[in-house]
Jmol script that loads the backbone (N, CA, C; Angstrom):
load data "model"
ATOM      1  N   MET A   1     -11.819   0.863   2.768  1.00  0.00           N
ATOM      2  CA  MET A   1     -10.854   1.261   1.697  1.00  0.00           C
ATOM      3  C   MET A   1      -9.835   2.172   2.283  1.00  0.00           C
ATOM      4  N   ALA A   2      -8.609   1.800   2.012  1.00  0.00           N
ATOM      5  CA  ALA A   2      -7.577   2.476   2.464  1.00  0.00           C
ATOM      6  C   ALA A   2      -7.272   3.930   1.768  1.00  0.00           C
ATOM      7  N   THR A   3      -6.886   4.799   2.623  1.00  0.00           N
ATOM      8  CA  THR A   3      -6.563   6.118   1.932  1.00  0.00           C
ATOM      9  C   THR A   3      -5.223   5.989   1.351  1.00  0.00           C
ATOM     10  N   LYS A   4      -5.205   6.375  -0.089  1.00  0.00           N
ATOM     11  CA  LYS A   4      -4.033   6.249  -0.706  1.00  0.00           C
ATOM     12  C   LYS A   4      -3.573   7.546  -1.232  1.00  0.00           C
ATOM     13  N   TYR A   5      -2.339   7.483  -1.311  1.00  0.00           N
ATOM     14  CA  TYR A   5      -1.429   8.756  -1.912  1.00  0.00           C
ATOM     15  C   TYR A   5      -0.441   8.338  -3.004  1.00  0.00           C
ATOM     16  N   LYS A   6      -0.143   9.270  -3.737  1.00  0.00           N
ATOM     17  CA  LYS A   6       0.890   9.073  -4.837  1.00  0.00           C
ATOM     18  C   LYS A   6       2.392   9.539  -4.282  1.00  0.00           C
ATOM     19  N   PHE A   7       3.168   8.364  -4.254  1.00  0.00           N
ATOM     20  CA  PHE A   7       4.517   8.547  -3.511  1.00  0.00           C
ATOM     21  C   PHE A   7       5.471   8.925  -4.693  1.00  0.00           C
ATOM     22  N   LEU A   8       6.507   9.699  -4.572  1.00  0.00           N
ATOM     23  CA  LEU A   8       7.530   9.937  -5.450  1.00  0.00           C
ATOM     24  C   LEU A   8       8.900   9.684  -4.855  1.00  0.00           C
ATOM     25  N   CYS A   9       9.851   9.454  -5.414  1.00  0.00           N
ATOM     26  CA  CYS A   9      11.218   9.309  -4.961  1.00  0.00           C
ATOM     27  C   CYS A   9      11.858  10.165  -5.834  1.00  0.00           C
ATOM     28  N   LYS A  10      12.469  11.195  -5.231  1.00  0.00           N
ATOM     29  CA  LYS A  10      13.139  12.447  -5.865  1.00  0.00           C
ATOM     30  C   LYS A  10      14.609  11.865  -6.336  1.00  0.00           C
ATOM     31  N   SER A  11      15.198  10.926  -5.802  1.00  0.00           N
ATOM     32  CA  SER A  11      16.509  10.423  -6.333  1.00  0.00           C
ATOM     33  C   SER A  11      16.270   9.657  -7.669  1.00  0.00           C
ATOM     34  N   CYS A  12      15.464   8.420  -7.728  1.00  0.00           N
ATOM     35  CA  CYS A  12      15.507   7.805  -8.815  1.00  0.00           C
ATOM     36  C   CYS A  12      14.230   8.014  -9.460  1.00  0.00           C
ATOM     37  N   LYS A  13      13.192   8.850  -9.192  1.00  0.00           N
ATOM     38  CA  LYS A  13      11.947   9.012  -9.839  1.00  0.00           C
ATOM     39  C   LYS A  13      11.003   7.838  -9.874  1.00  0.00           C
ATOM     40  N   TYR A  14      11.161   6.882  -9.075  1.00  0.00           N
ATOM     41  CA  TYR A  14      10.173   5.846  -8.728  1.00  0.00           C
ATOM     42  C   TYR A  14       8.917   6.530  -8.296  1.00  0.00           C
ATOM     43  N   GLU A  15       7.771   6.051  -8.701  1.00  0.00           N
ATOM     44  CA  GLU A  15       6.399   6.392  -8.420  1.00  0.00           C
ATOM     45  C   GLU A  15       5.591   5.250  -7.890  1.00  0.00           C
ATOM     46  N   CYS A  16       4.626   5.468  -6.976  1.00  0.00           N
ATOM     47  CA  CYS A  16       3.648   4.457  -6.757  1.00  0.00           C
ATOM     48  C   CYS A  16       2.539   5.091  -5.960  1.00  0.00           C
ATOM     49  N   ILE A  17       1.498   4.234  -5.846  1.00  0.00           N
ATOM     50  CA  ILE A  17       0.325   4.589  -5.289  1.00  0.00           C
ATOM     51  C   ILE A  17       0.001   3.838  -4.028  1.00  0.00           C
ATOM     52  N   SER A  18      -0.069   4.237  -2.945  1.00  0.00           N
ATOM     53  CA  SER A  18      -0.269   3.330  -1.558  1.00  0.00           C
ATOM     54  C   SER A  18      -0.806   4.076  -0.449  1.00  0.00           C
ATOM     55  N   SER A  19      -1.264   3.482   0.394  1.00  0.00           N
ATOM     56  CA  SER A  19      -1.497   3.864   1.685  1.00  0.00           C
ATOM     57  C   SER A  19      -0.480   4.280   2.537  1.00  0.00           C
ATOM     58  N   ILE A  20      -0.443   5.007   3.580  1.00  0.00           N
ATOM     59  CA  ILE A  20       0.716   5.450   4.441  1.00  0.00           C
ATOM     60  C   ILE A  20       0.860   4.461   5.538  1.00  0.00           C
ATOM     61  N   GLY A  21      -0.177   3.987   6.032  1.00  0.00           N
ATOM     62  CA  GLY A  21       0.003   2.863   7.303  1.00  0.00           C
ATOM     63  C   GLY A  21      -1.171   2.015   7.147  1.00  0.00           C
ATOM     64  N   ALA A  22      -1.239   1.202   8.106  1.00  0.00           N
ATOM     65  CA  ALA A  22      -2.212   0.122   8.131  1.00  0.00           C
ATOM     66  C   ALA A  22      -3.680   0.707   8.797  1.00  0.00           C
ATOM     67  N   GLU A  23      -4.718   0.229   8.137  1.00  0.00           N
ATOM     68  CA  GLU A  23      -6.031   0.642   8.484  1.00  0.00           C
ATOM     69  C   GLU A  23      -6.579  -0.646   8.882  1.00  0.00           C
ATOM     70  N   PHE A  24      -7.150  -0.692  10.105  1.00  0.00           N
ATOM     71  CA  PHE A  24      -7.807  -1.968  10.798  1.00  0.00           C
ATOM     72  C   PHE A  24      -9.284  -1.898  10.766  1.00  0.00           C
ATOM     73  N   GLY A  25      -9.723  -2.942  10.216  1.00  0.00           N
ATOM     74  CA  GLY A  25     -11.108  -3.139  10.214  1.00  0.00           C
ATOM     75  C   GLY A  25     -11.642  -4.246  11.226  1.00  0.00           C
ATOM     76  N   PRO A  26     -12.865  -4.596  11.351  1.00  0.00           N
ATOM     77  CA  PRO A  26     -13.296  -5.575  12.316  1.00  0.00           C
ATOM     78  C   PRO A  26     -12.935  -7.052  11.793  1.00  0.00           C
ATOM     79  N   HIS A  27     -12.822  -7.189  10.362  1.00  0.00           N
ATOM     80  CA  HIS A  27     -12.663  -8.578   9.834  1.00  0.00           C
ATOM     81  C   HIS A  27     -11.432  -8.598   8.989  1.00  0.00           C
ATOM     82  N   SER A  28     -10.850  -7.559   8.597  1.00  0.00           N
ATOM     83  CA  SER A  28      -9.700  -7.579   7.891  1.00  0.00           C
ATOM     84  C   SER A  28      -8.893  -6.116   8.031  1.00  0.00           C
ATOM     85  N   SER A  29      -7.613  -6.203   7.632  1.00  0.00           N
ATOM     86  CA  SER A  29      -6.917  -5.098   7.572  1.00  0.00           C
ATOM     87  C   SER A  29      -6.282  -4.730   6.038  1.00  0.00           C
ATOM     88  N   GLU A  30      -6.054  -3.369   5.950  1.00  0.00           N
ATOM     89  CA  GLU A  30      -5.287  -3.214   4.817  1.00  0.00           C
ATOM     90  C   GLU A  30      -4.020  -2.518   5.133  1.00  0.00           C
ATOM     91  N   LEU A  31      -2.917  -3.218   4.368  1.00  0.00           N
ATOM     92  CA  LEU A  31      -1.559  -2.776   4.874  1.00  0.00           C
ATOM     93  C   LEU A  31      -0.583  -2.622   3.722  1.00  0.00           C
ATOM     94  N   PRO A  32       0.059  -1.589   3.739  1.00  0.00           N
ATOM     95  CA  PRO A  32       1.055  -1.184   2.487  1.00  0.00           C
ATOM     96  C   PRO A  32       2.125  -2.407   2.660  1.00  0.00           C
ATOM     97  N   MET A  33       2.600  -3.011   1.609  1.00  0.00           N
ATOM     98  CA  MET A  33       3.445  -3.938   1.630  1.00  0.00           C
ATOM     99  C   MET A  33       4.449  -3.893   0.303  1.00  0.00           C
ATOM    100  N   ILE A  34       5.750  -4.222   0.596  1.00  0.00           N
ATOM    101  CA  ILE A  34       6.628  -4.055  -0.480  1.00  0.00           C
ATOM    102  C   ILE A  34       7.161  -5.456  -0.878  1.00  0.00           C
ATOM    103  N   CYS A  35       7.350  -5.888  -2.148  1.00  0.00           N
ATOM    104  CA  CYS A  35       7.868  -7.000  -2.649  1.00  0.00           C
ATOM    105  C   CYS A  35       9.304  -6.932  -2.974  1.00  0.00           C
ATOM    106  N   SER A  36      10.284  -7.473  -2.165  1.00  0.00           N
ATOM    107  CA  SER A  36      11.574  -7.384  -2.399  1.00  0.00           C
ATOM    108  C   SER A  36      12.180  -8.154  -3.580  1.00  0.00           C
ATOM    109  N   SER A  37      11.356  -8.822  -4.227  1.00  0.00           N
ATOM    110  CA  SER A  37      11.713  -9.724  -5.404  1.00  0.00           C
ATOM    111  C   SER A  37      11.503  -8.680  -6.517  1.00  0.00           C
ATOM    112  N   CYS A  38      10.349  -8.018  -6.754  1.00  0.00           N
ATOM    113  CA  CYS A  38      10.105  -7.089  -7.945  1.00  0.00           C
ATOM    114  C   CYS A  38      10.148  -5.857  -7.615  1.00  0.00           C
ATOM    115  N   ALA A  39      10.290  -5.317  -6.340  1.00  0.00           N
ATOM    116  CA  ALA A  39      10.264  -3.964  -5.814  1.00  0.00           C
ATOM    117  C   ALA A  39       8.904  -3.226  -6.163  1.00  0.00           C
ATOM    118  N   LEU A  40       7.780  -3.955  -5.974  1.00  0.00           N
ATOM    119  CA  LEU A  40       6.511  -3.171  -6.075  1.00  0.00           C
ATOM    120  C   LEU A  40       5.962  -3.033  -4.643  1.00  0.00           C
ATOM    121  N   ILE A  41       5.370  -1.789  -4.649  1.00  0.00           N
ATOM    122  CA  ILE A  41       4.739  -1.343  -3.312  1.00  0.00           C
ATOM    123  C   ILE A  41       3.268  -1.216  -3.838  1.00  0.00           C
ATOM    124  N   ASP A  42       2.216  -2.139  -2.993  1.00  0.00           N
ATOM    125  CA  ASP A  42       0.962  -1.915  -3.053  1.00  0.00           C
ATOM    126  C   ASP A  42       0.189  -2.242  -1.731  1.00  0.00           C
ATOM    127  N   THR A  43      -1.014  -1.977  -1.844  1.00  0.00           N
ATOM    128  CA  THR A  43      -1.910  -2.224  -0.448  1.00  0.00           C
ATOM    129  C   THR A  43      -2.560  -3.484  -0.453  1.00  0.00           C
ATOM    130  N   TYR A  44      -2.437  -4.399   0.528  1.00  0.00           N
ATOM    131  CA  TYR A  44      -3.022  -5.630   0.451  1.00  0.00           C
ATOM    132  C   TYR A  44      -4.168  -5.810   1.495  1.00  0.00           C
ATOM    133  N   THR A  45      -4.995  -6.609   1.442  1.00  0.00           N
ATOM    134  CA  THR A  45      -6.028  -6.801   2.459  1.00  0.00           C
ATOM    135  C   THR A  45      -5.892  -8.192   2.961  1.00  0.00           C
ATOM    136  N   ILE A  46      -5.542  -8.248   4.253  1.00  0.00           N
ATOM    137  CA  ILE A  46      -5.262  -9.258   5.069  1.00  0.00           C
ATOM    138  C   ILE A  46      -6.301  -9.529   6.169  1.00  0.00           C
ATOM    139  N   PRO A  47      -6.544 -10.940   6.367  1.00  0.00           N
ATOM    140  CA  PRO A  47      -7.829 -11.296   7.381  1.00  0.00           C
ATOM    141  C   PRO A  47      -7.134 -11.021   8.797  1.00  0.00           C
ATOM    142  N   ASN A  48      -7.907 -10.487   9.559  1.00  0.00           N
ATOM    143  CA  ASN A  48      -7.410 -10.288  11.141  1.00  0.00           C
ATOM    144  C   ASN A  48      -7.425 -11.718  11.693  1.00  0.00           C
ATOM    145  N   PRO A  49      -6.487 -11.941  12.637  1.00  0.00           N
ATOM    146  CA  PRO A  49      -6.687 -13.492  13.456  1.00  0.00           C
ATOM    147  C   PRO A  49      -8.022 -13.554  14.035  1.00  0.00           C
ATOM    148  N   GLY A  50      -8.551 -14.853  13.668  1.00  0.00           N
ATOM    149  CA  GLY A  50      -9.559 -15.093  14.296  1.00  0.00           C
ATOM    150  C   GLY A  50     -10.896 -14.609  13.444  1.00  0.00           C
ATOM    151  N   ALA A  51     -10.735 -13.985  12.444  1.00  0.00           N
ATOM    152  CA  ALA A  51     -11.758 -13.644  11.537  1.00  0.00           C
ATOM    153  C   ALA A  51     -12.360 -14.619  10.847  1.00  0.00           C
ATOM    154  N   ILE A  52     -13.577 -14.565  10.591  1.00  0.00           N
ATOM    155  CA  ILE A  52     -14.327 -15.623   9.890  1.00  0.00           C
ATOM    156  C   ILE A  52     -14.468 -15.152   8.384  1.00  0.00           C
ATOM    157  N   ASN A  53     -13.528 -15.200   7.524  1.00  0.00           N
ATOM    158  CA  ASN A  53     -13.722 -14.707   6.261  1.00  0.00           C
ATOM    159  C   ASN A  53     -13.014 -15.689   5.274  1.00  0.00           C
ATOM    160  N   THR A  54     -13.752 -16.376   4.514  1.00  0.00           N
ATOM    161  CA  THR A  54     -13.342 -17.323   3.551  1.00  0.00           C
ATOM    162  C   THR A  54     -12.905 -16.871   2.234  1.00  0.00           C
ATOM    163  N   GLU A  55     -13.305 -15.451   2.051  1.00  0.00           N
ATOM    164  CA  GLU A  55     -12.805 -14.993   0.469  1.00  0.00           C
ATOM    165  C   GLU A  55     -11.436 -14.453   0.604  1.00  0.00           C
ATOM    166  N   LEU A  56     -10.787 -14.206   1.780  1.00  0.00           N
ATOM    167  CA  LEU A  56      -9.435 -13.727   1.850  1.00  0.00           C
ATOM    168  C   LEU A  56      -8.586 -14.856   1.940  1.00  0.00           C
ATOM    169  N   PRO A  57      -7.366 -14.874   1.112  1.00  0.00           N
ATOM    170  CA  PRO A  57      -6.293 -15.843   1.482  1.00  0.00           C
ATOM    171  C   PRO A  57      -5.703 -15.607   2.788  1.00  0.00           C
ATOM    172  N   LEU A  58      -5.158 -16.583   3.451  1.00  0.00           N
ATOM    173  CA  LEU A  58      -4.373 -16.325   4.642  1.00  0.00           C
ATOM    174  C   LEU A  58      -3.128 -15.608   4.466  1.00  0.00           C
ATOM    175  N   LYS A  59      -2.453 -15.682   3.262  1.00  0.00           N
ATOM    176  CA  LYS A  59      -1.230 -15.072   3.048  1.00  0.00           C
ATOM    177  C   LYS A  59      -1.350 -14.324   1.726  1.00  0.00           C
ATOM    178  N   PRO A  60      -0.945 -12.977   1.770  1.00  0.00           N
ATOM    179  CA  PRO A  60      -1.071 -12.072   0.474  1.00  0.00           C
ATOM    180  C   PRO A  60      -0.172 -12.667  -0.442  1.00  0.00           C
ATOM    181  N   VAL A  61      -0.382 -12.334  -1.633  1.00  0.00           N
ATOM    182  CA  VAL A  61       0.568 -12.771  -2.882  1.00  0.00           C
ATOM    183  C   VAL A  61       0.786 -11.520  -3.827  1.00  0.00           C
ATOM    184  N   CYS A  62       2.047 -11.129  -4.057  1.00  0.00           N
ATOM    185  CA  CYS A  62       2.376 -10.080  -4.858  1.00  0.00           C
ATOM    186  C   CYS A  62       1.668 -10.137  -6.248  1.00  0.00           C
ATOM    187  N   ARG A  63       1.179  -8.840  -6.567  1.00  0.00           N
ATOM    188  CA  ARG A  63       0.453  -8.831  -7.796  1.00  0.00           C
ATOM    189  C   ARG A  63       1.177  -8.885  -8.937  1.00  0.00           C
ATOM    190  N   ALA A  64       2.514  -8.634  -8.806  1.00  0.00           N
ATOM    191  CA  ALA A  64       3.434  -8.724 -10.143  1.00  0.00           C
ATOM    192  C   ALA A  64       4.046 -10.004 -10.548  1.00  0.00           C
ATOM    193  N   CYS A  65       4.772 -10.509  -9.222  1.00  0.00           N
ATOM    194  CA  CYS A  65       5.352 -11.823  -9.373  1.00  0.00           C
ATOM    195  C   CYS A  65       4.685 -13.066  -9.042  1.00  0.00           C
ATOM    196  N   GLY A  66       3.532 -12.883  -8.345  1.00  0.00           N
ATOM    197  CA  GLY A  66       2.862 -14.049  -7.793  1.00  0.00           C
ATOM    198  C   GLY A  66       3.334 -14.734  -6.644  1.00  0.00           C
ATOM    199  N   SER A  67       4.491 -14.320  -5.919  1.00  0.00           N
ATOM    200  CA  SER A  67       4.978 -15.033  -4.671  1.00  0.00           C
ATOM    201  C   SER A  67       4.450 -14.171  -3.371  1.00  0.00           C
ATOM    202  N   ALA A  68       4.365 -15.023  -2.422  1.00  0.00           N
ATOM    203  CA  ALA A  68       4.044 -14.497  -1.012  1.00  0.00           C
ATOM    204  C   ALA A  68       5.184 -14.605  -0.172  1.00  0.00           C
ATOM    205  N   ASP A  69       6.414 -15.067  -0.639  1.00  0.00           N
ATOM    206  CA  ASP A  69       7.631 -15.212  -0.009  1.00  0.00           C
ATOM    207  C   ASP A  69       8.403 -13.942   0.287  1.00  0.00           C
ATOM    208  N   TYR A  70       8.149 -13.016  -0.540  1.00  0.00           N
ATOM    209  CA  TYR A  70       8.869 -11.803  -0.345  1.00  0.00           C
ATOM    210  C   TYR A  70       8.284 -10.541  -0.046  1.00  0.00           C
ATOM    211  N   LEU A  71       7.125 -10.675   0.438  1.00  0.00           N
ATOM    212  CA  LEU A  71       6.239  -9.544   0.856  1.00  0.00           C
ATOM    213  C   LEU A  71       6.529  -9.246   2.181  1.00  0.00           C
ATOM    214  N   ASP A  72       6.870  -7.874   2.557  1.00  0.00           N
ATOM    215  CA  ASP A  72       7.197  -7.308   3.916  1.00  0.00           C
ATOM    216  C   ASP A  72       6.302  -6.165   4.082  1.00  0.00           C
ATOM    217  N   PRO A  73       6.037  -5.777   5.322  1.00  0.00           N
ATOM    218  CA  PRO A  73       5.202  -4.471   5.517  1.00  0.00           C
ATOM    219  C   PRO A  73       6.338  -3.370   4.958  1.00  0.00           C
ATOM    220  N   TRP A  74       5.577  -2.293   4.278  1.00  0.00           N
ATOM    221  CA  TRP A  74       6.346  -1.038   3.971  1.00  0.00           C
ATOM    222  C   TRP A  74       6.409  -0.138   5.015  1.00  0.00           C
ATOM    223  N   ASP A  75       7.411   0.516   5.290  1.00  0.00           N
ATOM    224  CA  ASP A  75       7.453   1.535   6.217  1.00  0.00           C
ATOM    225  C   ASP A  75       6.883   3.007   5.733  1.00  0.00           C
ATOM    226  N   GLY A  76       6.454   3.122   4.708  1.00  0.00           N
ATOM    227  CA  GLY A  76       5.862   4.280   4.091  1.00  0.00           C
ATOM    228  C   GLY A  76       6.884   5.417   3.438  1.00  0.00           C
ATOM    229  N   LEU A  77       8.297   5.082   3.848  1.00  0.00           N
ATOM    230  CA  LEU A  77       9.217   6.218   3.519  1.00  0.00           C
ATOM    231  C   LEU A  77      10.340   5.597   2.476  1.00  0.00           C
ATOM    232  N   THR A  78      10.775   4.373   2.691  1.00  0.00           N
ATOM    233  CA  THR A  78      11.958   3.927   1.815  1.00  0.00           C
ATOM    234  C   THR A  78      11.558   3.547   0.584  1.00  0.00           C
ATOM    235  N   CYS A  79      12.272   4.079  -0.556  1.00  0.00           N
ATOM    236  CA  CYS A  79      12.162   3.673  -1.906  1.00  0.00           C
ATOM    237  C   CYS A  79      12.711   2.450  -2.089  1.00  0.00           C
ATOM    238  N   PRO A  80      12.039   1.353  -2.800  1.00  0.00           N
ATOM    239  CA  PRO A  80      12.433   0.136  -3.002  1.00  0.00           C
ATOM    240  C   PRO A  80      13.748  -0.088  -4.052  1.00  0.00           C
ATOM    241  N   HIS A  81      13.869   0.951  -4.747  1.00  0.00           N
ATOM    242  CA  HIS A  81      15.063   0.981  -5.675  1.00  0.00           C
ATOM    243  C   HIS A  81      16.337   1.564  -5.153  1.00  0.00           C
ATOM    244  N   CYS A  82      16.198   2.679  -4.718  1.00  0.00           N
ATOM    245  CA  CYS A  82      17.517   3.326  -4.225  1.00  0.00           C
ATOM    246  C   CYS A  82      17.503   3.527  -2.716  1.00  0.00           C
ATOM    247  N   LYS A  83      16.547   3.151  -1.977  1.00  0.00           N
ATOM    248  CA  LYS A  83      16.529   3.143  -0.626  1.00  0.00           C
ATOM    249  C   LYS A  83      16.563   4.524   0.073  1.00  0.00           C
ATOM    250  N   ASN A  84      16.367   5.508  -0.677  1.00  0.00           N
ATOM    251  CA  ASN A  84      16.414   6.846  -0.202  1.00  0.00           C
ATOM    252  C   ASN A  84      14.834   7.133   0.317  1.00  0.00           C
ATOM    253  N   HIS A  85      14.679   8.350   0.760  1.00  0.00           N
ATOM    254  CA  HIS A  85      13.140   8.687   1.387  1.00  0.00           C
ATOM    255  C   HIS A  85      12.386   9.117   0.160  1.00  0.00           C
ATOM    256  N   MET A  86      11.005   8.519   0.225  1.00  0.00           N
ATOM    257  CA  MET A  86      10.152   8.848  -0.727  1.00  0.00           C
ATOM    258  C   MET A  86       9.049   9.829   0.100  1.00  0.00           C
ATOM    259  N   ARG A  87       8.255  10.720  -0.795  1.00  0.00           N
ATOM    260  CA  ARG A  87       7.563  11.706  -0.252  1.00  0.00           C
ATOM    261  C   ARG A  87       6.176  11.239  -0.677  1.00  0.00           C
ATOM    262  N   ALA A  88       4.908  11.575   0.067  1.00  0.00           N
ATOM    263  CA  ALA A  88       3.491  11.611  -0.522  1.00  0.00           C
ATOM    264  C   ALA A  88       3.406  12.999  -1.158  1.00  0.00           C
ATOM    265  N   SER A  89       2.966  12.816  -2.468  1.00  0.00           N
ATOM    266  CA  SER A  89       2.577  14.092  -3.093  1.00  0.00           C
ATOM    267  C   SER A  89       1.132  14.397  -3.243  1.00  0.00           C
ATOM    268  N   GLY A  90       0.592  15.636  -2.949  1.00  0.00           N
ATOM    269  CA  GLY A  90      -0.800  15.799  -3.089  1.00  0.00           C
ATOM    270  C   GLY A  90      -1.628  15.201  -1.939  1.00  0.00           C
ATOM    271  N   GLY A  91      -2.893  15.302  -2.077  1.00  0.00           N
ATOM    272  CA  GLY A  91      -3.696  14.652  -1.305  1.00  0.00           C
ATOM    273  C   GLY A  91      -4.335  13.226  -1.567  1.00  0.00           C
ATOM    274  N   HIS A  92      -5.207  12.930  -0.913  1.00  0.00           N
ATOM    275  CA  HIS A  92      -5.867  11.394  -0.928  1.00  0.00           C
ATOM    276  C   HIS A  92      -6.397  11.290  -2.438  1.00  0.00           C
ATOM    277  N   ILE A  93      -5.926  10.229  -3.064  1.00  0.00           N
ATOM    278  CA  ILE A  93      -6.346   9.888  -4.346  1.00  0.00           C
ATOM    279  C   ILE A  93      -7.593   9.254  -4.143  1.00  0.00           C
ATOM    280  N   GLY A  94      -8.481   9.609  -5.105  1.00  0.00           N
ATOM    281  CA  GLY A  94      -9.956   9.018  -4.816  1.00  0.00           C
ATOM    282  C   GLY A  94     -10.872   9.975  -4.109  1.00  0.00           C
ATOM    283  N   SER A  95     -10.465  10.909  -3.424  1.00  0.00           N
ATOM    284  CA  SER A  95     -11.253  11.677  -2.523  1.00  0.00           C
ATOM    285  C   SER A  95     -12.073  12.733  -3.477  1.00  0.00           C
ATOM    286  N   GLN A  96     -13.421  12.901  -3.015  1.00  0.00           N
ATOM    287  CA  GLN A  96     -14.221  13.766  -3.745  1.00  0.00           C
ATOM    288  C   GLN A  96     -13.687  15.220  -3.329  1.00  0.00           C
ATOM    289  N   ARG A  97     -13.695  15.933  -4.462  1.00  0.00           N
ATOM    290  CA  ARG A  97     -13.432  17.477  -3.872  1.00  0.00           C
ATOM    291  C   ARG A  97     -14.793  18.230  -3.682  1.00  0.00           C
ATOM    292  N   ARG A  98     -14.832  19.167  -3.039  1.00  0.00           N
ATOM    293  CA  ARG A  98     -15.749  19.932  -2.701  1.00  0.00           C
ATOM    294  C   ARG A  98     -16.236  20.955  -3.819  1.00  0.00           C
ATOM    295  N   SER A  99     -17.421  21.127  -4.193  1.00  0.00           N
ATOM    296  CA  SER A  99     -17.716  22.156  -5.290  1.00  0.00           C
ATOM    297  C   SER A  99     -17.975  23.339  -4.496  1.00  0.00           C
ATOM    298  N   ARG A 100     -17.663  24.329  -5.220  1.00  0.00           N
ATOM    299  CA  ARG A 100     -18.047  25.784  -4.578  1.00  0.00           C
ATOM    300  C   ARG A 100     -19.391  26.239  -4.964  1.00  0.00           C
ATOM    301  N   ASP A 101     -20.133  26.836  -4.185  1.00  0.00           N
ATOM    302  CA  ASP A 101     -21.507  27.159  -4.463  1.00  0.00           C
ATOM    303  C   ASP A 101     -21.399  28.633  -4.816  1.00  0.00           C
ATOM    304  N   TRP A 102     -21.184  28.969  -5.905  1.00  0.00           N
ATOM    305  CA  TRP A 102     -21.011  30.610  -5.989  1.00  0.00           C
ATOM    306  C   TRP A 102     -22.370  31.197  -6.576  1.00  0.00           C
TER     307      TRP A 102
END
end "model"
wireframe off; spacefill off
backbone 0.3
color backbone group
């Protein structure tokens, strides 16, 4: 499971939750991708070359518009709306916080 963060563009206030970079596993990789058609950033699971995994499609499909033609790897910085830099805010979403034993 990819480490996900909340990203915010200070210029246009666009927000998304995504991983910062690719995470490689033995059979598949999780890669943040941007759809240039609907401007959605999301993390997609892609099978590794030569992996025997029949559950994953060979080409990821955008979860919003349903097209695979407009998906490209996301650089982790560029806002899909205004093309300015985005920043990750806060820590890893979904991480468990340590409880204090007092």
